[in-house]
Rosetta silent file (secondary structure, phi, psi, omega in degrees, C-alpha in Angstrom):
SEQUENCE: MPQSDATPRLKVLVIDDSQTIRRSAETLLSAAGYAVVTAADGYEALAQVADENPDLIFIDIMMPRLDGFQACALIKRNPRYAATPVVMLSSKDGLFDRARGRLAGADEYLTKPFTRDELLGAVRAGLPARAA
SCORE:     score description
SCORE:     0.000 S_00000001
   1 L     0.000  114.609  178.518   98.281  121.844   92.621 S_00000001
   2 L   -65.969  140.785 -178.516   99.253  125.354   91.765 S_00000001
   3 L  -123.416  136.155  171.191  100.892  127.339   94.515 S_00000001
   4 L   -85.816  164.266  174.079  101.065  131.080   94.858 S_00000001
   5 L   -62.876  -31.281 -179.917  104.054  132.876   96.446 S_00000001
   6 L   -73.362  -18.820 -178.859  101.777  133.741   99.376 S_00000001
   7 L  -114.567  100.986  178.919  101.047  130.070  100.048 S_00000001
   8 L   -65.019  148.787  173.387  104.372  128.017  100.641 S_00000001
   9 L   -76.835  137.824  177.404  104.221  124.496   99.493 S_00000001
  10 L   -62.000  139.499 -177.569  104.237  121.761  102.227 S_00000001
  11 E  -104.440  129.938  178.699  107.596  120.180  102.577 S_00000001
  12 E  -119.335  134.006  173.611  107.915  116.374  102.801 S_00000001
  13 E  -100.877  122.015 -178.561  111.007  114.572  103.740 S_00000001
  14 E  -110.421  118.404 -176.908  111.456  111.041  102.273 S_00000001
  15 E  -115.677  118.942 -178.234  114.058  108.890  103.995 S_00000001
  16 L  -162.981  137.629  175.268  114.885  105.517  102.393 S_00000001
  17 L   -77.032   -7.048  178.808  118.106  103.709  101.535 S_00000001
  18 L   -93.150  117.726  177.803  116.557  102.561   98.253 S_00000001
  19 H   -62.333  -31.590  176.833  117.138  105.165   95.606 S_00000001
  20 H   -65.492  -42.551  176.883  114.172  103.745   93.681 S_00000001
  21 H   -67.430  -39.470 -177.774  111.794  104.275   96.546 S_00000001
  22 H   -65.261  -44.050 -178.410  113.115  107.793   97.134 S_00000001
  23 H   -70.342  -37.979  175.767  112.746  108.787   93.427 S_00000001
  24 H   -61.193  -47.296 -178.633  109.241  107.143   93.184 S_00000001
  25 H   -66.686  -48.876 -178.110  107.977  108.975   96.319 S_00000001
  26 H   -56.346  -50.769 -179.627  109.643  112.234   95.175 S_00000001
  27 H   -57.693  -46.847 -175.558  108.011  112.008   91.716 S_00000001
  28 H   -64.874  -49.912 -178.472  104.587  111.204   93.066 S_00000001
  29 H   -67.440  -35.581  179.303  104.715  113.932   95.821 S_00000001
  30 H   -71.059  -34.840 -179.086  106.141  116.611   93.511 S_00000001
  31 H   -71.136  -23.194  175.328  103.434  116.001   90.866 S_00000001
  32 L   -89.052    3.946  174.417  100.854  116.599   93.733 S_00000001
  33 L    97.140   10.273  178.931  102.454  119.898   94.500 S_00000001
  34 L   -92.268  151.163  169.995  104.579  119.172   97.521 S_00000001
  35 E   -77.996  139.700 -174.840  108.133  120.315   97.957 S_00000001
  36 E  -130.635  137.833  173.692  110.273  117.164   98.472 S_00000001
  37 E  -126.670  146.241 -178.364  113.617  116.586  100.224 S_00000001
  38 E  -127.680  155.781  174.299  115.253  113.218  100.407 S_00000001
  39 E  -142.675  150.276 -178.340  117.799  111.449  102.633 S_00000001
  40 L   -97.766  -12.505  172.220  119.415  108.041  102.164 S_00000001
  41 L  -157.818  179.374 -175.685  119.833  107.040  105.780 S_00000001
  42 H   -62.606  -35.585  179.787  119.036  108.021  109.333 S_00000001
  43 H   -68.024  -44.908  176.311  122.045  110.194  109.921 S_00000001
  44 H   -62.860  -31.966  175.964  121.461  112.138  106.777 S_00000001
  45 H   -62.631  -41.431  178.446  117.854  112.383  107.771 S_00000001
  46 H   -59.408  -43.577  177.834  118.665  114.103  111.025 S_00000001
  47 H   -63.447  -43.485 -177.637  120.619  116.784  109.205 S_00000001
  48 H   -67.951  -37.256  175.703  117.785  117.298  106.650 S_00000001
  49 H   -60.185  -46.806  176.523  115.225  117.625  109.466 S_00000001
  50 H   -61.291  -41.286 -174.658  117.342  120.376  111.066 S_00000001
  51 H   -81.179  -38.741 -174.797  118.125  122.098  107.853 S_00000001
  52 H   -98.267  -21.760 -177.965  114.701  121.796  106.073 S_00000001
  53 L    47.162   67.132 -177.131  112.185  121.705  108.867 S_00000001
  54 L   -71.097  155.355  177.681  109.786  119.473  106.946 S_00000001
  55 L   -77.812  -32.846 -179.777  105.919  119.417  107.477 S_00000001
  56 E  -149.003  147.816 -175.354  105.908  115.651  107.232 S_00000001
  57 E  -123.877  129.724  167.632  108.436  112.817  107.273 S_00000001
  58 E  -105.073  132.262 -177.265  108.364  109.389  105.536 S_00000001
  59 E  -138.552  129.460  174.967  111.079  107.105  107.040 S_00000001
  60 E   -73.845  145.196  177.829  112.008  103.599  106.064 S_00000001
  61 L   -77.876  -49.681 -175.982  112.495  101.192  108.945 S_00000001
  62 L   -89.899   99.418  175.853  115.354   99.048  107.554 S_00000001
  63 L  -142.117  154.709 -178.830  118.379  101.208  106.875 S_00000001
  64 L   -71.479  157.690  176.536  122.101  100.985  107.564 S_00000001
  65 L    75.679  -67.820  179.345  123.827  102.864  110.376 S_00000001
  66 L  -134.931  113.243 -173.160  120.693  104.308  112.025 S_00000001
  67 L   -77.369  176.298 -175.777  117.463  102.548  111.379 S_00000001
  68 H   -64.379  -39.338  178.933  114.023  104.149  111.025 S_00000001
  69 H   -60.901  -45.217  179.999  112.985  103.369  114.617 S_00000001
  70 H   -70.052  -44.357  174.436  115.968  104.993  116.022 S_00000001
  71 H   -59.747  -41.462  177.053  115.820  108.016  113.758 S_00000001
  72 H   -60.852  -48.433  179.211  112.100  108.527  114.453 S_00000001
  73 H   -55.509  -45.197 -179.696  112.735  108.366  118.190 S_00000001
  74 H   -71.278  -35.535  175.981  115.464  111.011  118.041 S_00000001
  75 H   -64.022  -47.720 -175.659  113.339  113.269  115.902 S_00000001
  76 H   -67.768  -26.713  178.561  110.304  112.931  118.165 S_00000001
  77 H   -71.844  -18.733 -177.302  112.377  113.504  121.292 S_00000001
  78 L   -87.819  121.162 -175.993  113.437  116.919  120.112 S_00000001
  79 L   -51.344  -33.908 -177.676  110.716  119.458  121.296 S_00000001
  80 L   -66.809  -31.607 -176.322  111.144  121.474  117.945 S_00000001
  81 L  -117.330    9.302  179.373  110.103  118.470  115.847 S_00000001
  82 L   -55.851  -34.599 -177.933  107.915  116.459  118.276 S_00000001
  83 L   -88.463   -7.889  179.027  104.736  117.549  116.500 S_00000001
  84 L   -65.747  120.509  178.914  106.062  116.787  113.050 S_00000001
  85 L   -62.131  134.485  176.399  104.058  113.810  111.617 S_00000001
  86 E  -119.668  124.247  179.581  106.182  110.723  110.939 S_00000001
  87 E  -113.669  117.769  178.227  105.090  107.907  108.670 S_00000001
  88 E   -70.874  139.824  172.559  107.068  104.586  108.902 S_00000001
  89 E  -111.205  134.491  179.073  107.778  102.839  105.609 S_00000001
  90 E  -157.153  148.889  174.288  108.304   99.103  105.591 S_00000001
  91 L   -84.323   -7.372  178.408  108.064   96.224  103.210 S_00000001
  92 L  -102.322  138.619  178.390  106.714   94.194  106.176 S_00000001
  93 L  -113.206   40.656 -177.540  103.152   94.644  107.366 S_00000001
  94 L   -82.207  146.015 -179.470  103.652   93.104  110.694 S_00000001
  95 H   -59.909  -37.788 -178.184  101.930   93.951  113.984 S_00000001
  96 H   -62.821  -43.462 -176.169  105.267   94.017  115.810 S_00000001
  97 H   -69.292  -35.939  177.300  106.844   96.576  113.404 S_00000001
  98 H   -63.007  -47.071 -176.650  103.654   98.713  113.628 S_00000001
  99 H   -65.069  -46.153  178.677  103.743   98.610  117.510 S_00000001
 100 H   -58.152  -41.326  178.884  107.502   99.380  117.553 S_00000001
 101 H   -59.896  -45.371 -179.985  106.889  102.288  115.184 S_00000001
 102 H   -66.306  -37.495  177.111  104.224  103.794  117.530 S_00000001
 103 H   -62.847  -37.896  175.785  106.635  103.397  120.467 S_00000001
 104 L   -71.434   -7.550  178.419  109.250  105.292  118.555 S_00000001
 105 L   105.427    6.676  178.345  106.748  108.030  118.006 S_00000001
 106 L   -66.829  147.226 -177.714  105.460  107.295  114.455 S_00000001
 107 L   -97.436  -33.167 -179.981  102.040  108.652  113.593 S_00000001
 108 E  -144.064  175.883 -176.730  101.262  106.305  110.638 S_00000001
 109 E  -143.531  124.685 -172.868  102.537  103.323  108.922 S_00000001
 110 E  -126.757  125.660 -173.946  102.699  102.646  105.156 S_00000001
 111 E   -85.147  129.883  173.233  103.585   99.246  103.583 S_00000001
 112 L   -93.227  151.341   -4.997  105.864   99.235  100.527 S_00000001
 113 L   -70.847  144.915 -179.489  105.390   99.074   97.647 S_00000001
 114 L  -105.534  155.026  175.175  102.872  101.826   97.920 S_00000001
 115 L   -94.746  166.317  175.896  100.498  103.188   95.302 S_00000001
 116 H   -56.432  -45.065 -175.084  100.161  106.947   94.509 S_00000001
 117 H   -65.856  -38.044 -179.747   96.795  107.018   96.236 S_00000001
 118 H   -67.445  -38.405 -179.578   98.269  105.381   99.442 S_00000001
 119 H   -68.663  -48.951  177.489  101.196  107.788   99.561 S_00000001
 120 H   -59.250  -38.580 -177.544   98.943  110.890   99.027 S_00000001
 121 H   -65.202  -38.405 -178.496   96.452  109.390  101.505 S_00000001
 122 H   -68.333  -32.673  175.850   99.183  109.101  104.108 S_00000001
 123 H   -66.389  -54.042  176.592  100.100  112.790  103.481 S_00000001
 124 H   -56.583  -43.004 -179.346   96.428  113.865  103.977 S_00000001
 125 H   -67.122  -35.646 -177.707   96.096  111.723  107.145 S_00000001
 126 H   -76.387  -27.641 -179.007   99.276  113.223  108.506 S_00000001
 127 L  -128.455   58.599 -170.104   98.346  116.800  107.692 S_00000001
 128 L   -65.076  -28.735  178.370   94.581  116.929  107.817 S_00000001
 129 L   -70.159  -30.282 -167.364   94.492  120.649  108.704 S_00000001
 130 L  -117.684  -21.195 -179.939   96.841  121.785  106.062 S_00000001
 131 L   -77.376  148.562 -176.758   96.867  119.362  103.137 S_00000001
 132 L   -91.988    0.000    0.000   94.752  120.208  100.170 S_00000001
C-alpha cells in the first residue's frame, strides 16, 4: 500500500524469541505497507514500546526471562500504552492461554503458525478505525 509523507505508516511491533517468526511477520507486514519493529524477548519489547510507540503489538507467549503474559500486563498497566492493541501469539490454541491472555490485557489471540491472511486480519481487527 503506497504511503504519502502526509500519511504516516502504522507501526507494528513483533515480539518473539524465534527469529523465523519475527522475520516471517516482518516480511508479511512490510509487504502490506506497515512499518515493523521487532524484539526478541519481553525486556527488549518494553524498551521498543517506549522508544517506538507502536500502533499495534504482536507478542509471543513463551519467551525466556519475561514471558508474553508478563510483558503484556506491564504494557497495559502503563496509561500511555493501555489503549495500544496487543495480539498474543502462541503455538497452543488452548482456552486457558486465551483466558490468561485476556486477563493480562490482550485484545486478540493468534495461533502460530499463522498465514498472511490471518496475520493481516489480526492487524485489521486490532486497528479497525485506522487500518486500510
